N, C-alpha and C positions, 0 to 999 in steps of 0.2 A: 643597802640596795644601791646599785650604780645607776645614775641617771644618764641615759644615752642621748637625751635631748639637749645636753649642755653644749654651749658654743665651743668651737675648737680654737686653738691659738692662731695668731697670724702666721707663725712659722709653719704650723701644720697645714693651714690653708694654702700657703705658698707651695708647700711640698706637694699637696694634691694637684695644684695647678701644673707644676713641673712634671709630675708623674703622668698626668693625662696628656701631656705633650709628647712623651716618648715611650711610656709604659716600660721604663727601665729604672729600677730602683737605684742602681749605682749612679747614673747620670742625674736623676732627680735629687738624690741626696747631696751630691757634690754641688748642684745648682743652688741649693739652699744653705750651703755652708758646712755640711758634715765633712769630716776628714775622709779622704779617698779610701783609706784602709778600713774604715768602719761604715761607710755610707750605705752599702747594700744591706748589711745586717741591721743597721739602725732603722732604715726605711722600712724593712720588712716588719720589724717590731712595732713601729709607729702605725703602719697600715693595719695591724691586727687589733689596735685599740678600738673598742666599740664605737666611740663617737667619731673617730676618723673614718672607720669603715663605713659608717652610716652616711657621712658626708660624701665620701668617694662614690658610693652607690647612687646617691641623689644626683650628683653631677654627671655620672655616667648615664643615668636614665634620662636626664634632661638633654643630653647631647645627642641622643640617638634619634635618627630619622624614623618617624612612625610609618607604619604600613600605608596609612592614608596618604601621607606626603609622597611616598614612593609612587603610589598609583597615580596621584595627581600629576606628578612630574612626567611619568610615562605617557599619560593621556595627553598632556601638553606637547610632548615630543611627537607622539603619533599623529596629532593634528597639525603639526608643523608650527606651533606657536612658540616652541622652545627648541633651541639647537640641541642635538644629541652630543655634540662635541665642539669645543672651542679650541682651535689651534692657534697658539701664540707664537710669534716669531717676528721676522722683519715685516711680514704681511699677515697680520692676524686675520682669521676667517672663522666663520661659524659653519658647521656641517650639520645637515639634517638627514637623519636616516629613519624616516617614518615607518618603513617596513620592519626594521629591527625592534623599534619601540612597540609597534602593534603586536609583533610576535611575542614579546615579553609579556605584554598585557594578556594575550591569549593564554599563555602558560599559567599566569597567576590565577586567571579565572577558570583554569582547567577546561578550556574550550577545545583542546586538541587531544585526541585519543590515539595512542600508538597502536597500530594494528599489525598483527603478525599473521600471515597466511601460512598455514601448515597443511601440507598435503600428505596423507598417509596412504601408501599403496596397499599394504597388507598388515592387518592387525589380528593377532591371535592371542587370546587371553585364556589361560588354563588355570585350574585350581588343582594344585598338586595333592591336596588332602583327599580329594574324591578319586584319584587315580589308582 
């Protein structure tokens, strides 16, 4: 029986790091030292190994922003506590768009209902079987 809880090698750990930076097997493989002509195929095979796949999935899950974090950021933006955009350049500035953040929160909480008004002038329904 194969133990999927065994530690992965340092090279596989580095490969996962590189893969998570670019999500490109070729580039990640070359970054850890695989020959360019074999990098893509080798990385694909390595990522199929149960212990490597498990580690990759753990790192992906840990790097995701949770729904709660997204909502908390939008709430901070809606109240003006957090900028909605930071513009960097010769004169960096923060922009606040509380209306947009509030609208996004409203959509998350399904507070808005799309309404379609339909006006029917004449409606005639017949049943052809009785005719």
